[in-house]
C-alpha positions as CSV (number, residue, x, y, z in Angstrom):
1,M,-155.8,24.8,23.4
2,V,-152.4,25.2,25.2
3,A,-151.6,22.8,28.0
4,R,-150.0,24.5,31.1
5,Y,-147.3,23.0,33.3
6,F,-146.0,24.5,36.5
7,V,-142.4,23.9,37.7
8,S,-141.2,24.7,41.2
9,P,-138.1,23.3,43.1
10,H,-140.1,23.7,46.3
11,G,-142.9,21.5,45.2
12,G,-146.6,22.4,45.4
13,R,-150.0,21.3,44.1
14,R,-149.6,19.9,40.6
15,A,-146.0,21.2,40.4
16,Y,-143.2,19.5,38.6
17,P,-139.9,19.4,40.6
18,D,-137.8,20.2,37.5
19,I,-138.2,21.5,34.0
20,T,-137.2,18.2,32.4
21,S,-140.1,16.3,33.9
22,A,-142.5,19.0,32.8
23,L,-141.2,18.7,29.2
24,S,-141.5,15.0,29.3
25,A,-145.1,15.2,30.3
26,A,-145.8,17.8,27.6
27,A,-144.2,15.6,25.0
28,G,-146.4,12.7,26.0
29,R,-149.6,14.7,25.3
30,G,-148.5,16.0,22.0
31,R,-150.1,19.4,22.4
32,A,-148.9,23.0,22.5
33,A,-147.5,23.5,26.0
34,L,-146.7,26.4,28.3
35,V,-144.2,25.6,31.0
36,E,-144.2,28.2,33.7
37,I,-141.1,28.1,36.0
38,A,-140.9,29.4,39.5
39,P,-137.8,31.4,40.5
40,G,-134.8,29.3,41.3
41,R,-131.7,27.6,40.0
42,Y,-132.0,24.5,37.9
43,E,-129.1,22.4,36.9
44,E,-130.5,20.6,33.8
45,S,-129.9,19.9,30.2
46,L,-133.2,20.6,28.3
47,T,-134.3,19.0,25.1
48,V,-137.4,20.8,23.9
49,Q,-139.6,19.3,21.2
50,G,-142.8,20.4,19.6
51,E,-144.6,23.6,20.2
52,V,-143.4,24.7,23.7
53,Q,-143.0,28.0,25.6
54,L,-140.7,28.2,28.6
55,A,-141.5,31.2,30.8
56,A,-140.1,32.5,34.1
57,L,-142.8,33.4,36.5
58,G,-140.7,35.9,38.3
59,D,-138.8,38.9,37.0
60,P,-136.4,38.3,34.0
61,G,-133.3,36.6,35.4
62,S,-135.0,35.0,38.4
63,V,-134.9,31.5,36.7
64,V,-131.4,30.2,36.1
65,V,-130.8,27.0,34.1
66,S,-127.2,25.9,34.0
67,R,-124.8,23.0,33.4
68,P,-121.2,22.7,34.4
69,R,-120.4,21.3,31.0
70,G,-122.2,20.8,27.8
71,A,-125.4,22.2,26.2
72,V,-128.2,23.7,28.3
73,L,-131.1,23.8,25.7
74,D,-131.6,22.0,22.5
75,A,-134.6,23.0,20.5
76,F,-136.6,20.9,17.9
77,G,-139.9,22.4,16.7
78,S,-141.4,25.7,17.6
79,V,-139.8,26.8,20.9
80,R,-140.1,30.1,22.8
81,V,-138.1,31.1,25.8
82,H,-139.0,34.0,28.0
83,G,-137.1,35.5,30.9
84,L,-134.6,32.7,31.6
85,V,-130.9,32.8,32.3
86,L,-129.1,30.0,30.5
87,I,-125.5,29.3,31.5
88,G,-123.1,26.8,30.0
89,R,-119.4,26.1,29.5
90,D,-117.2,24.5,26.8
91,A,-120.1,23.9,24.4
92,E,-122.9,25.8,22.7
93,V,-125.4,26.8,25.4
94,V,-128.5,27.0,23.1
95,G,-128.8,25.1,19.9
96,C,-131.7,25.2,17.4
97,H,-131.6,22.0,15.5
98,A,-134.9,22.1,13.7
99,G,-137.8,24.5,13.3
100,T,-137.9,27.9,15.1
101,L,-136.6,29.3,18.3
102,T,-137.3,32.6,20.0
103,L,-135.5,33.9,23.1
104,E,-137.0,37.0,24.7
105,H,-135.9,38.9,27.8
106,S,-133.4,36.2,28.5
107,E,-129.7,36.0,29.2
108,I,-127.3,33.5,27.7
109,R,-123.8,33.1,29.2
110,A,-121.3,31.0,27.4
111,H,-118.0,30.4,29.0
112,N,-115.5,29.2,26.3
113,G,-118.3,28.3,23.9
114,V,-121.2,29.4,21.7
115,S,-124.2,31.2,23.2
116,V,-126.7,30.5,20.5
117,H,-126.3,28.3,17.4
118,A,-128.9,28.4,14.6
119,R,-128.2,25.4,12.3
120,P,-129.1,25.2,8.6
121,N,-132.7,25.6,7.7
122,T,-133.8,26.9,11.1
123,S,-135.0,30.3,12.2
124,V,-133.8,32.0,15.5
125,T,-135.0,35.3,17.0
126,L,-133.2,37.0,19.8
127,R,-135.2,39.9,21.4
128,D,-134.5,42.1,24.4
129,S,-131.8,39.7,25.6
130,V,-128.2,39.7,26.9
131,I,-125.5,37.5,25.4
132,L,-122.5,37.4,27.6
133,H,-119.0,36.0,26.6
134,G,-120.1,33.7,23.8
135,R,-121.3,34.4,20.3
136,A,-124.5,33.9,18.3
137,V,-123.8,31.8,15.2
138,F,-126.2,31.6,12.3
139,S,-125.0,29.0,9.7
140,G,-127.4,28.6,6.8
141,A,-130.2,29.9,9.0
142,N,-132.6,32.8,9.2
143,G,-132.2,35.1,12.1
144,L,-133.6,38.3,13.8
145,V,-131.7,40.1,16.6
146,E,-133.6,43.0,18.2
147,R,-132.6,45.2,21.1
148,C,-130.0,42.8,22.4
149,R,-126.8,43.4,24.2
150,F,-123.6,41.4,23.4
151,T,-120.8,41.8,25.8
152,D,-117.2,40.5,25.9
153,A,-117.5,37.8,23.3
154,A,-114.4,35.6,23.2
155,D,-114.7,35.5,19.4
156,N,-117.2,37.3,17.1
157,A,-120.4,38.5,18.9
158,V,-122.6,37.7,15.9
159,A,-121.4,35.3,13.1
160,V,-123.5,34.9,9.9
161,F,-122.2,32.1,7.7
162,E,-122.9,29.7,4.9
163,G,-125.9,31.3,3.2
164,A,-127.6,32.6,6.4
165,H,-129.8,35.6,6.3
166,V,-129.9,37.7,9.5
167,S,-131.2,41.1,10.6
168,V,-129.6,42.8,13.6
169,R,-131.5,45.8,14.9
170,D,-131.1,48.4,17.7
171,S,-128.6,46.3,19.5
172,W,-125.4,47.0,21.5
173,I,-122.2,45.1,20.9
174,E,-119.1,45.8,23.1
175,G,-115.8,44.3,23.9
176,S,-115.7,41.5,21.3
177,R,-112.2,39.9,21.1
178,L,-112.6,39.6,17.3
179,H,-115.4,41.1,15.3
180,G,-118.7,42.6,16.4
181,V,-120.6,41.1,13.4
182,R,-119.0,38.9,10.8
183,V,-120.8,38.0,7.6
184,S,-119.2,35.4,5.4
185,D,-120.8,34.0,2.3
186,A,-124.1,35.1,3.7
187,R,-126.5,38.1,4.0
188,A,-127.0,40.5,6.9
189,Q,-128.7,43.8,7.6
190,I,-127.5,45.8,10.6
191,T,-129.7,48.8,11.6
192,G,-129.5,51.3,14.4
193,C,-126.8,49.4,16.3
194,E,-123.9,50.6,18.5
195,L,-120.6,48.8,18.5
196,T,-117.6,49.6,20.6
197,G,-114.3,48.2,21.8
198,T,-113.9,45.3,19.3
199,G,-110.5,43.8,18.8
200,K,-110.8,43.6,15.0
201,A,-113.2,45.1,12.5
202,A,-116.4,46.0,14.3
203,I,-118.4,44.9,11.2
204,T,-116.9,42.8,8.5
205,A,-118.1,41.2,5.3
206,D,-116.1,38.6,3.4
207,T,-116.4,35.8,0.8
208,R,-119.0,37.3,-1.4
209,A,-121.2,38.4,1.4
210,E,-124.0,40.9,1.1
211,L,-124.0,43.4,4.0
212,T,-126.2,46.4,4.6
213,V,-125.4,48.8,7.5
214,T,-127.8,51.6,8.3
215,G,-127.8,54.3,11.0
216,C,-125.2,52.6,13.2
217,T,-122.6,54.1,15.6
218,I,-119.1,52.6,15.9
219,N,-116.5,53.9,18.3
220,A,-113.2,53.0,20.1
221,V,-112.3,50.0,18.0
222,H,-108.8,48.7,17.6
223,A,-108.9,48.0,13.9
224,E,-111.4,48.9,11.1
225,A,-114.9,50.1,12.0
226,I,-116.3,48.5,8.8
227,M,-114.5,46.2,6.4
228,F,-115.6,44.7,3.0
229,S,-113.3,42.1,1.5
230,D,-113.2,39.1,-0.9
231,Q,-115.8,40.4,-3.4
232,S,-118.4,41.3,-0.9
233,R,-121.1,43.8,-1.7
234,G,-123.6,45.9,0.1
235,S,-124.2,49.4,1.4
236,V,-123.5,51.6,4.4
237,D,-125.8,54.5,5.1
238,G,-125.9,57.2,7.8
239,T,-123.3,55.6,10.0
240,R,-121.0,57.5,12.3
241,V,-117.5,56.2,13.2
242,T,-115.3,57.7,15.9
243,D,-111.8,56.6,17.0
244,A,-111.1,53.6,14.8
245,Q,-107.8,52.7,13.2
246,H,-109.5,52.9,9.8
247,G,-113.1,54.2,9.4
248,I,-114.0,51.9,6.5
249,T,-111.7,49.5,4.5
250,V,-112.5,48.0,1.1
251,V,-110.1,45.3,-0.3
252,S,-109.8,42.3,-2.6
253,G,-112.5,43.0,-5.1
254,A,-115.2,44.2,-2.7
255,D,-117.5,47.0,-4.0
256,P,-119.9,48.6,-1.5
257,V,-121.9,51.8,-1.8
258,V,-121.3,54.2,1.2
259,R,-123.6,57.2,1.7
260,G,-124.0,59.9,4.2
261,C,-121.4,58.5,6.7
262,V,-119.1,60.4,9.1
263,F,-115.6,59.2,10.0
264,T,-114.2,61.2,12.9
265,E,-110.8,60.9,14.7
266,C,-109.7,57.8,12.9
267,R,-106.2,57.1,14.0
268,D,-104.8,56.2,10.5
269,T,-107.3,56.6,7.6
270,G,-111.0,57.5,7.3
271,I,-111.7,55.7,4.0
272,N,-109.1,53.1,2.9
273,V,-109.4,51.3,-0.4
274,H,-106.6,48.9,-1.5
275,T,-105.7,45.6,-3.0
276,S,-108.1,45.9,-5.9
277,G,-110.9,47.2,-3.7
278,R,-113.5,49.4,-5.3
279,G,-116.5,51.3,-3.8
280,R,-118.7,54.3,-4.4
281,F,-118.7,56.9,-1.6
282,E,-121.4,59.6,-1.6
283,D,-121.8,62.7,0.7
284,C,-119.4,61.4,3.4
285,E,-117.3,63.4,5.8
286,V,-113.9,62.7,7.3
287,F,-112.7,64.8,10.2
288,D,-109.4,64.7,12.1
289,A,-107.8,61.7,10.4
290,G,-104.5,60.8,12.0
291,N,-102.7,60.1,8.7
292,I,-104.8,60.2,5.5
293,A,-108.5,61.0,5.2
294,V,-109.1,59.1,1.9
295,F,-106.5,56.6,0.8
296,S,-106.5,54.6,-2.4
297,T,-103.5,52.3,-2.9
298,K,-102.2,49.0,-4.3
299,S,-104.7,48.9,-7.3
300,G,-107.6,50.3,-5.3
301,A,-110.2,52.2,-7.4
302,P,-112.8,54.1,-5.4
303,E,-115.3,56.8,-6.6
304,I,-115.8,59.6,-4.2
305,H,-118.7,62.1,-4.7
306,G,-119.6,64.9,-2.4
307,C,-117.0,64.4,0.3
308,R,-116.0,66.8,3.0
309,I,-112.5,66.6,4.6
310,S,-111.4,68.8,7.5
311,R,-108.5,69.0,9.8
312,G,-106.1,66.0,10.0
313,N,-102.9,65.4,8.0
314,V,-103.3,64.4,4.3
315,G,-106.6,64.8,2.5
316,I,-106.7,62.4,-0.4
317,A,-103.7,60.1,-1.4
318,V,-103.7,57.9,-4.4
319,T,-100.5,55.7,-4.6
320,D,-99.0,52.4,-5.8
321,A,-100.8,51.9,-9.1
322,A,-104.2,52.8,-7.6
323,R,-106.9,54.8,-9.3
324,G,-109.6,57.1,-8.1
325,R,-112.3,59.6,-9.2
326,F,-113.1,62.4,-6.8
327,T,-116.0,64.8,-7.5
328,R,-117.4,67.7,-5.4
329,V,-114.8,67.4,-2.7
330,E,-114.2,70.1,0.0
331,I,-110.9,70.0,1.9
332,G,-109.7,72.4,4.6
333,D,-107.4,73.0,7.5
334,L,-105.0,70.2,7.0
335,T,-101.4,70.0,8.3
336,S,-100.0,68.6,5.0
337,V,-101.0,68.3,1.4
338,A,-104.7,68.2,0.3
339,L,-104.2,65.9,-2.8
340,R,-101.3,63.5,-3.4
341,V,-100.8,61.2,-6.4
342,C,-97.6,59.2,-6.7
343,D,-96.0,55.9,-7.9
344,E,-97.9,55.0,-11.1
345,A,-101.3,56.1,-9.6
346,K,-104.0,57.8,-11.7
347,A,-106.5,60.2,-10.2
348,V,-109.2,62.5,-11.6
349,F,-110.4,65.4,-9.5
350,E,-113.5,67.5,-10.4
351,Q,-115.1,70.4,-8.6
352,V,-112.6,70.4,-5.8
353,R,-112.3,73.2,-3.2
354,V,-109.2,73.3,-1.0
355,E,-108.6,76.0,1.7
356,R,-106.0,76.6,4.3
357,C,-103.7,73.7,3.5
358,P,-99.9,73.9,3.1
359,S,-100.1,72.4,-0.4
360,G,-102.9,71.8,-2.8
361,L,-101.8,69.0,-5.2
362,E,-98.5,67.2,-5.4
363,T,-97.6,64.4,-7.7
364,R,-94.4,62.3,-8.0
365,G,-93.5,59.2,-9.9
366,N,-92.8,57.8,-13.3
367,G,-94.6,58.6,-16.5
368,G,-97.5,56.4,-15.5
369,T,-98.4,58.8,-12.6
370,T,-101.1,61.2,-13.7
371,A,-103.6,63.6,-12.2
372,D,-106.3,65.5,-14.0
373,V,-107.9,68.4,-12.1
374,T,-111.0,70.2,-13.5
375,D,-113.0,73.1,-12.0
376,A,-111.0,73.4,-8.8
377,V,-110.1,76.2,-6.4
378,F,-107.1,76.3,-4.1
379,R,-107.0,79.1,-1.5
380,D,-104.7,80.2,1.3
381,F,-101.9,77.6,0.7
382,D,-98.5,77.9,2.4
383,M,-96.5,76.5,-0.5
384,S,-97.9,75.6,-3.9
385,A,-101.4,75.1,-5.2
386,A,-100.2,72.3,-7.6
387,E,-96.7,70.8,-8.0
388,A,-95.6,68.0,-10.4
389,L,-92.3,66.2,-9.8
390,G,-90.5,63.1,-11.0
391,Q,-91.8,62.2,-14.4
392,S,-95.5,62.6,-13.5
393,R,-98.0,64.3,-15.7
394,V,-100.6,66.8,-14.5
395,T,-103.4,68.5,-16.4
396,L,-105.2,71.5,-14.9
397,K,-108.4,72.8,-16.5
398,G,-110.4,75.7,-15.0
399,V,-108.3,75.8,-11.8
400,S,-107.9,78.9,-9.6
401,A,-105.1,79.4,-7.1
402,E,-105.6,82.3,-4.7
403,R,-103.3,83.6,-1.9
404,G,-100.2,81.5,-1.5
405,V,-96.5,81.2,-2.4
406,V,-96.4,79.5,-5.8
407,G,-99.4,78.9,-8.0
408,F,-98.4,76.0,-10.3
409,G,-95.0,74.4,-10.3
410,V,-93.4,71.6,-12.4
411,G,-89.9,70.2,-11.8
412,E,-87.4,67.4,-12.5
413,E,-88.7,65.7,-15.6
414,A,-92.4,66.1,-15.0
415,Q,-95.0,67.6,-17.3
416,L,-97.7,70.2,-16.4
417,F,-100.5,71.1,-18.8
418,V,-102.5,74.2,-17.8
419,H,-105.8,75.3,-19.6
420,D,-108.0,78.2,-18.7
421,C,-106.5,78.7,-15.2
422,D,-105.8,81.7,-13.1
423,V,-103.5,82.5,-10.2
424,T,-104.0,85.5,-7.9
425,A,-102.0,87.1,-5.1
426,V,-99.0,84.8,-4.8
427,S,-95.7,85.8,-3.1
428,I,-93.2,84.2,-5.5
429,G,-94.7,83.1,-8.8
430,G,-97.8,82.2,-10.7
431,A,-96.3,79.3,-12.7
432,L,-92.8,77.9,-12.4
433,G,-90.8,75.3,-14.4
434,F,-87.5,74.0,-13.3
435,G,-85.1,71.1,-13.8
436,K,-85.9,69.4,-17.1
437,A,-89.6,69.8,-16.7
438,R,-92.1,70.8,-19.4
439,L,-94.8,73.4,-18.8
440,V,-97.6,73.9,-21.4
441,A,-100.1,76.7,-20.7
442,R,-103.1,78.0,-22.6
443,N,-105.2,80.9,-21.4
444,L,-103.3,81.3,-18.1
445,T,-103.9,84.5,-16.1
446,V,-101.6,85.5,-13.3
447,T,-102.6,88.6,-11.3
448,G,-100.9,90.3,-8.4
449,S,-97.7,88.2,-8.0
450,E,-95.2,89.8,-5.6
451,G,-92.5,88.1,-7.6
452,V,-93.0,86.9,-11.2
453,G,-96.0,85.8,-13.2
454,L,-94.1,83.0,-15.1
455,C,-90.7,81.6,-14.4
456,G,-88.4,79.0,-16.1
457,T,-85.0,77.9,-14.8
458,D,-82.5,75.2,-15.4
459,S,-83.3,73.3,-18.6
460,A,-87.1,73.5,-18.3
461,Y,-89.2,74.1,-21.4
462,L,-92.1,76.5,-21.3
463,D,-94.8,76.7,-24.0
464,V,-97.2,79.5,-23.1
465,V,-99.9,80.8,-25.4
466,N,-102.6,83.4,-25.1
467,S,-101.9,84.2,-21.5
468,A,-101.9,87.3,-19.4
469,F,-99.7,88.5,-16.5
470,V,-101.1,91.5,-14.6
471,D,-99.4,93.6,-11.9
472,C,-96.5,91.3,-11.2
473,T,-93.9,93.1,-9.1
474,V,-90.7,91.8,-10.5
475,A,-91.5,90.6,-14.0
476,G,-94.4,89.2,-16.0
477,A,-92.1,86.4,-17.2
478,S,-88.6,85.4,-16.3
479,F,-86.4,82.9,-18.1
480,Q,-83.1,81.9,-16.5
481,G,-80.3,79.4,-17.1
482,T,-80.8,77.4,-20.3
483,C,-84.6,77.4,-20.0
484,G,-86.2,77.4,-23.5
485,G,-89.6,77.6,-25.1
486,R,-91.9,80.2,-26.4
487,L,-94.3,83.0,-25.3
488,V,-97.0,83.4,-28.0
489,D,-99.9,86.0,-28.0
490,C,-99.3,86.9,-24.4
491,S,-99.7,90.2,-22.6
492,V,-97.9,91.8,-19.6
493,S,-99.5,94.8,-17.9
494,G,-98.8,96.8,-14.8
495,T,-96.9,99.8,-13.5
496,Q,-93.6,98.2,-12.2
497,G,-91.1,95.6,-13.0
498,A,-90.1,94.2,-16.3
499,A,-92.3,92.6,-18.9
500,V,-89.8,89.8,-19.6
501,Q,-86.5,88.9,-18.2
502,D,-85.2,87.3,-21.3
503,N,-82.3,84.8,-21.5
504,G,-82.3,84.8,-25.3
505,L,-83.5,81.2,-25.5
506,V,-87.3,81.7,-25.5
507,D,-89.2,82.9,-28.6
508,L,-91.3,86.0,-27.8
509,V,-94.0,86.1,-30.4
510,S,-96.7,88.8,-30.4
511,L,-96.0,90.0,-26.9
512,R,-98.2,92.9,-25.9
513,T,-96.8,95.1,-23.1
514,S,-95.7,98.7,-22.2
515,L,-93.1,97.4,-19.8
516,P,-89.4,96.8,-20.8
517,V,-88.0,93.5,-21.9
518,V,-84.7,93.0,-20.1
519,K,-82.0,90.9,-21.8
520,Q,-80.3,88.5,-19.4
521,I,-77.9,86.6,-21.6
522,T,-76.1,84.0,-19.7
523,K,-72.4,84.2,-20.2
524,P,-70.7,80.9,-21.0
525,V,-68.7,79.5,-18.1
526,E,-65.0,80.0,-18.5
527,R,-63.1,76.8,-18.2
528,P,-59.4,76.2,-17.7
529,P,-57.3,74.9,-20.6
530,T,-57.5,71.2,-21.2
531,I,-54.3,69.4,-20.1
532,V,-53.8,66.0,-21.8
533,N,-51.3,63.6,-20.2
534,N,-49.8,61.1,-22.5
535,Y,-48.5,58.0,-20.7
536,D,-47.4,56.1,-23.7
537,G,-43.8,57.3,-23.5
538,P,-41.0,56.3,-21.2
539,V,-41.1,56.8,-17.5
540,F,-38.1,58.2,-15.6
541,N,-37.5,57.6,-11.9
542,A,-34.4,59.8,-11.6
543,E,-33.0,63.1,-13.0
544,V,-32.1,62.8,-16.7
545,H,-29.8,65.3,-18.6
546,G,-29.1,65.7,-22.3
547,A,-31.7,63.2,-23.4
548,Q,-33.5,63.4,-26.7
549,L,-36.8,61.6,-27.0
550,A,-39.1,60.7,-29.9
551,W,-42.0,58.2,-30.2
552,N,-44.8,57.5,-32.6
553,N,-42.8,59.2,-35.4
554,N,-42.0,57.7,-38.8
555,N,-38.9,59.9,-39.3
556,V,-36.5,61.1,-36.5
557,I,-33.8,63.8,-36.8
558,Q,-31.3,63.6,-34.1
559,Q,-29.3,66.8,-33.2
560,Q,-26.7,67.4,-30.6
561,T,-25.2,70.6,-29.4
562,N,-21.5,70.7,-28.7
563,E,-19.7,72.6,-25.9
564,D,-18.7,75.4,-28.3
565,G,-22.3,75.9,-29.4
566,S,-22.0,74.1,-32.8
567,S,-24.5,71.4,-33.8
568,T,-23.7,68.0,-35.1
């Protein structure tokens, strides 16, 4: 049977004048106790032991317990607090030292300190409560946070450390100076929460933490919405991020699974994986990214499956020795390139659809920079569907380019390999090679180019086999400068233009066409005669007359002409 104790600062029949005296009486009897507290303000430091419930008799907030300095409530045992306001400064306001502690419909205000501290091997539940200024710390403890509001924490709103296991549900976290929730070497599940206005990452996991985020909303944060680092693991499902610097960041060996999330209006990147971060991202959406929608850099290695990217600047960028595999990606309406691979990065793109972007794919870097694109469509591009520069290497298989300027281009010393691809309705050319680049094409079809189907310039090398060029206005193929290579088992059809503009340096083998082949032999450049100045002889600094000179000769014959014309 529970023993009841009544506390009132105004006195009364069987009333205790303060909470401390009621707790002392309850401890003396050694039974479960219910301490009912009349509305009022109590300046006390409470030590609660055993099985005790502290309950406000008035409305929540009508009972205020405070201290100008130090702790307000220390719990040992099985303690429940209902409807109290606890205010402290320069120390932890509430501490659970042993057993369990439940705070319901309460308010904890910590000025320059910790609101609630759950110590190792304890269990703390916060339910329908407000935590103002301070933070809730779970170190080696179990915790449950339900329907709580954390406001203006001077540090992290919720900190889960040292092997703790905490669930945060349906709560609101706003204005934290650092993180909304930090999980370090611990486990946490965050479900149905809203976080806003944090100074650093709204939710962060580090030091091999395990973090699960489900159905949350994060907006207006100064840094990352969600961050996994230092080999942390976990998952993020059905979460929406708006107006963060980075939607989600994965670094230093972390490897989460992210599914069905939306990243909108991120000021820099939507998905950011770098410094050996990994991660699998499934069926996510990135809209209106300020810089790059999906960014893998500095040895990052994400896998993206079923991603939709719209508006913003750059779609997917893989740089600085990073990697990435991207499957079932839809990209549209960007202001810059859809896919970028550079600086020793390696990327694989499969089942990609790109529409209404200035450029489809661009690569640049040394020979370690590679991009493989399979089963892709590029439509309505302002420049090129795919372009390889530097010494990069690009392989296209089953790729279609429709309605743009140039289908596929390769320049400088890059290499482009094209298999079973087609280009339709371009204004300049279907496939172009320039500089010292190498273009290898098998089963390429170019239809309806307003310029040429295939073009090689400078010292490029083009190896094109079993390809077709249809209805190209100027020429099916054009070879200029010192471009070399071969055209084998190809066809050119149409009613206008030339079949081939031939510079005489490309082998035309089994060419099928009814259009003319136009020879364009490049004339050698006429150079002025070479003048050699020999400075091994004597140098004269004044006029010299009648001199005879010889040097570097074994035999010299000297001859002089006299005034009468005879020689001596």
